[in-house]
N, C-alpha and C positions, 0 to 999 in steps of 0.2 A: 674750144675742145670740149670743155664740160658741157655746154648746152648740147652739143652733138650728141654726146654720149648720153645724157638725160633723154634725147629725143629718142635714141635708139632703143634704150631701156623701156620706154613707154611705148614704142612699137611692138617690141618683143612682147611684153604684157599683154597688149591689145590682141596680139596674135594668138597667145595661148588661150586667152578668154573666148575665143571662137570655138575652141575644144570643149570648153565648160569648165576650166579650171582657173583658180587664181593663181597670180604669181606671188609665190612664198619663198622659193628657195633664191639663193643669193646668186644673181646673173653678174659674174665676174670673169668667166674664163674667156680668153682670147684664141687666136688660132693655134699657137704652140701648145697651149694648155689643152685643148680639145684633142689635138693629135697625139699629145703624149699619153693621154688617158686610155686611147686605143691601142699604143704603142707598148706602154709598159704592161697592159693586160696580157699582150701576145709574147713580150719579153723574150725574144729569141734565146739570149744567153740562158734565161730560165730553164726553157722547156728543152734546150739542146744538151745542156748540162746533166739535167734529170734522166732524160731517156735516150741520149745517143749510144750509150751501151747497149740497151735493150735493142735499139732499130739496127745497128750494126751487126749484133750478135744473132740476128734472123735473116739479116738481108744482104750482110756484106757490104763492098762498095756500090753495087748498084741502087743503095738506098738513096742515092743523089736523084735518080729518075722517080722514084717515089715521091720524094720533096718536091719535084717540079710538079708531078700530077696533083698533088694536093693544093699547091700554091695556084694553078690555074683554077681548079675547082672552087676554092675558097675566095679567089679574086671575082668568079662570076655572082658568087654570093654577095660579096661586098659592094659590086656593083648595083644589085638589086636593094641592097639595104641603103646605098647613097640615095637612090631614087625616092625610096619611103622616107628617109631622114629629113629630104627637102620637102617633103609634102605634110608630113606628121613630125614637127619639131617638138615632141613631148618626151618627159623624163619615162624610162622605162624599155625602151628600144622595142624588143621583138614583141613583147606582150602588147604594147600599145599599136604596133604596126599590126598585129594580128588581130587586134580589135576592131580596126578600122577596114579590115579585109574580110573577116570571117563572123560566123556566128559567135555568140558570147561563150559558148562552152569550148570551142577550139581556141579562143583567146586566151581562157583561163587556164586551160592544160599548157598552152605554150608559155605562159608566164610562170605557172607553177613547175613546168619541168625545168625551165631555164632557171628558176631560183634554186631548186635542188642541186641542180647541176653547178651552179656558182658556188654555192656552199661547199659541195665536194671539191671542186676545183681549188678553191681557197686552201683547203686541208691538204690537197695534193701537192700545191705550190709551197706551203709552209714547211713542209718536211724535206724540199730540196736543199735546204741549208745545210743538211748533214753531208751531202756531197762536197761542199765546198769549204766550210769552216774548218772541221777538225784537221783537213791536210795544210791550212794556213796555220794553225796553232793548236797543240794539244789541248790547251786549256779548255777549248770547246767540246771536248769529250768528256762530259760529265760522268755519262754512264758507259760502262764498257760494252753493254748490249746496244748493237747499232739501231735498232728499231726503237729502244726505249730512249735512245739519244735523240734520235729524229724526232720523235714526239716531243721531248723536253724543249728544243730549239724551236720547233713548230710552234708550241704553245707561247713562247717567249715572244716570237715575231708578231703573232696574233694579237697579243696584248698591246703591243706598240701600235700596230695598224689600228685597232680599236680606238684607242685615244687618240690618234691623229685624225681619223675619221670623225669621231665624236666632237673635235674641235672646229668642223667646219671646211667647207670645199676650198676656201681660200687657203688655209694651212696645208690642207691635202695637195692642193695643185702645187703649191711653192715645194714642197718636199717631192712631189712625184715629178715636176720640171727638172729639179736638180739630179734626181735618179736618173731620168730618161736621158738627159745630157751625157751623165757619166757611162751610160750603157752605150749610147751612139758612140762615144770617144773610144770605149771598149771594144766595141765590135770592128771599128775601123783599125784599131790597135792589133787585134786577133788576127785580122786578115792580112795585115801588112806584114807582121812579125812571122806569120806562117808562112806566106809567100816567099819570104828572104829565106826559108828553111826547107824548101820543097827538094826532095830527093826521090821521089816516086814517079814513074811515068803516067801520064792521063790514060794509057791503056788498062789502068788498073780498074777504072769505072767499068769495064766490061768483063771482070773475072769476078766469079762468085766467092772464091776463097773458101770452097767447100760448105757455104750456107745452103739451106733450104732443103733437100731431099733429106729422108729419115726421121723428119719430125712425127711423133706420134699422131695417128689419126689425120696425116696429111699425104700419105703415100703416093696417092692419084695425082697429086698438085705438081710434083718435081720441084724444081727451083721456085716456082710460083707460090710453095707453101711459107717460103722464107719472106717474100715480099708481102704478102697479105697480112703478116705478123709485124713486119718491120714498118709499115705504112702508119702504124699507131703513133710512132715517134713524130713524124711532121704534122699528122693530124691533131696530135696534142698541143703542138707548137702554135699553129696557125688559126687560132679563133679569139674571140673575145674583142674583136675590132668593133663590133657594135656598142661597145662602151662609149664611144665617141658620140654616138646616138643617144645613148642612154643619159647623157649629162645636158642635153639639149637644153633643157629650163634653167641651166646654169650658164649656158654659152650665149655670147653676144651674138647677134644676129645669126642664129643657128639654121635657118634654110640654106644658108651658103657655107658655112664654116663645118657644120657636121659632115655633110657629103664629102668634101675635101678631106676631112680628119678621117673617115673611115677608110677610104681608099689609099691614101698616102701611109697610113698607119700599117697596114696589110703590106703594102708595096715595101716600105723600109724594112719591116720585119722578114719578109720572104726572100727578098734579095739579099740581105744581110746574112740571113741564116744559110743560105744556099752557097754564097763565098765562104763562110767559115766550114761548112760541110765539105767542101771542095778542097780546100787549101790545107784542111787538117787533115784529110786521108792523104795527100800528096806529101805532106811532112811527117807522117807517121812514122814511129820507128819501128812500127810492127802493123802488120794487116790481119793476124792471127784474130779470128772471130773470137775466140775464147779468152783471149788477153784482153782485146778490145773490149768484147762484151762486160768483162769485168771491171776494167780500169776506166773506161770511158775517155771523155775528153781530157780530164786532169791528167792521165797517163800520157796523152799525145803532147799536151803542154808541157809537162816535165822534161818529157823525152827530147823534145825539139828545141824547147827554149831555156832548159834548166830549172832549178827548183826556186832559185831568187826571184827571177821575172815572172815564173808560175805562179808563185804566191800572191805577188803584186795583182796580176790579172785574176787571180781566185776572188781577191778583195772586191773586185770591180763586178765579178759575176754575183758576189753576196749582196752588193747593193742592189744589182739589177732584181735579184730574187724577191728582195724587201720592198722595193717599190711595186715590182709585179703583184704580191700580195695584197699591198695598199690599194692598187687600182681595182683588182678584182673585187674585194670587199667594198669599193666605192660602187662599182656596179651592182652588186648584191643588194646594197642599200637602196639605192635608186629603183630597183626592180621591187623590192619589199614595200618602200614607200609609195610606188604607183599603183601598185595591186591593192594595198591598204586604204588608199584615198578613194579608190572606186568600191569601198567595203567588201573587198574580194579575198581578204584573209582574217583570220581570228583577231579579235582585239584591234580591229582597223584603225579605230580612232586614236589609239596610243601609238601603233605602228608609224602612222601618218603624222602624228604630230611634229611640228616643225620648231626647233628651239629658237626663241627670240633672238639669244645673244649669238648663237653659232649659223643662224638661218640655215639649219640644216638638220634632219630626222636623226636624233640620237639614239633612240630606243633600238632600231634597226641595226646601228653599228654594234651595239652591246650583242644583242642577240644573234646575229651572224658571226661574230667572234666566238661567242660560247659555243654554237653549234659545230663551227669547224673543230674547235678544240675536242668537242666530244667524239666526232668523228675518228679523230686522231687516237684518243685515249681507248676507245673501243678496239680499235685494230692494233693496239701497242704490241701484241705478242705474235703477230703474224708476220712472217719472213718475207711474203708477197706484197707487203704494205703498199708499197710504191706503184706496182703494176695494177693492182685491184683498183686502188682509189683513183688512180689516173686514167684507167679504161672507162670505169664507171662515168667519172666526170665528162670524158670526151663525148660519150654516146648521148648522154642527156642532154647536151648542147646542141649536138647534131639533131636530135630529134625536134629541138625547139626551133633550129633554123630552117629545116625543111617545112615545118608546119607554118611557116611565115612564105617561103618561095613557092611552095606548090598552090596556095590560094593566090598569090600575087600572080602566077602564072594564067590561072584561070580568071582573075580580073583583066590581065593584059589582053587577052585574046576577045574579051569584050570591048577593048577600046581604051584600057587605062594606061596611062592617065590622060584624063580629058585636057588638060592644060597644054599637052604637047611641048612641054619645057617653056612655056611663056614665063618673061618676067626674069629669064635666066636661071630658073631652076633646074638642077641636074636632069638630064633627059638622055636615054641611050639610043633614041631615035629607031631606026629599022633593026638594031642589033636587039632591041629589048627581048623579043621572044627566043631568039637564039641563046642569048646569055641566060636567061631567067629559065629556059627549058634544061639547059647544060647544068645549072645550078640545083635545079630540083633533082634531076636524075643523079647528079653525083652525090646529093644529100642521102637520097634513100640507099644507094650501093654502098656508101661508107657506113651508114647506120648498120646496115646488114651485116656487114663485114665485122665492125666493132661489137655487135651483139653476140656473134657467133661463139658459142660454147667452146672453150678450149682449156684444157689442163694447165697449159706452159703459161697463162696469164692468170686465171681463177683459182687453180688446184687442182688435183686429181678426184676423180670419181664424181659424185654428185656436186661437188664445189665448182665444177667447170661450168655448171648453169648458174653460177651466182650472179653474174651480170643480167643475164635474162629475167631471173627472178627478181631481182632489185629493180629493174627498170619496170618489169611488169607491175610491181607492187605500187612503185611511185605512180604509174599512170592510171591504174585501176583504183588506187585509193583516192588520188586525185578527182577522177570522174564522180566516185561516189560521193565525196564530199561536196562537189559542187552540185550533182543534182539533188543531192538531201538535204542541203544545209544552205549553201551559197547563193544558189539561184534567184532565189526570190529576195534576197538581202542586197544583191549588186544594185550599185548606184553610187554617183560622186556623194561623197560626204557633204553635209551642210557647209562646214567651215572652210571647205576648199572650193566650193561652188562658186563658179564666177557671177555676178549679179547682172 
């Protein structure tokens, strides 16, 4: 067995060398660990507890159909990523895939956008602890001001995840695997317990409960006004599955394990979330959008299951949020590492340095944790902290995704992949163009919707353009920096170059 593992390790290192890189990261992840990395980034419990109230408040019970739409769109993206991960098993997922498909400028912008989006997502997830911990125990309410307490709890969990990531992928994966197992058990218990307390009719999913019409600036959309806002909830939950591919250089036999991990992590998250959403609404003691919009899932759990059992389940959610933050930071670190290794970030040699003890990049762990904490501290006094941070995070990641799916579609129309699935590599066969085309269109439509200036998310007046301005600054600043500074420096650093 030991000789077989050594042989596989040698083959994986040789495979990586074909792309010009030395094997420096610790390759130890198996099938479940690869799946867990993608699943914990999605973390259906984290996203739903953070934004359930927001989604329901705008969309009412038909939010279920928005969940299904997003699930189908993201599954199309996941199938494209599965094909790419089988052919380019390199750390950094979308950046490396874009690099293989596009010009260097597009690849750099893809990586840069995903990197910024990941840091913002890390900050957004960290503050989700505010939703579940104070209801469990009043001692978690250190500050009376909600946004201040959310930032405090967020900084605490960021400190912990930074330490765990700096310790190396073996430590990270053990903690992450335990957390994911706990979340999977929690999701199953949520569904079963809520199903035992159903008292609403399935016909509720066809009723709007008064949501939609009357929203400022959306009078011509009727009920659709609520849905185009409510869709932010499932859009925020179901992304990050590419992390399973981002850990390719630390996964054994990644050409086969990474594609399966990408698809199964989204499948588990999407189906689990849909079941929770359906049975939560069927068991909810109230369908009033104002009450559920404010109370979210904790209100349903306490009303349907009682405070004692509800608190136990909230503890499981807190664990899910914590490992979600851990996985997001892990993906952020790999994106930083792979771009720095190509000398595509400032201080590239330091950011790409791999600790001999941990066999993991330590500096990006510290930098990503500090940047996420800074985002929280800058927004500490804003009452719309949750929606602003989450909306910006979602749109940046969606932009990075369609900067991969659109070039991939162009390549596919010219005959990609040439191997046609030889050697058992994941391959969509004749469905490739249809699935890829849907993924690309879905990405563009969702990005436009998420960027749409709206006061109910970003604030009144000129603040409504906050999302557009922020994303515009990220893209323009990135392109200017690349063209003026980075373009002529780009290239694999000597210490990482395969001989």
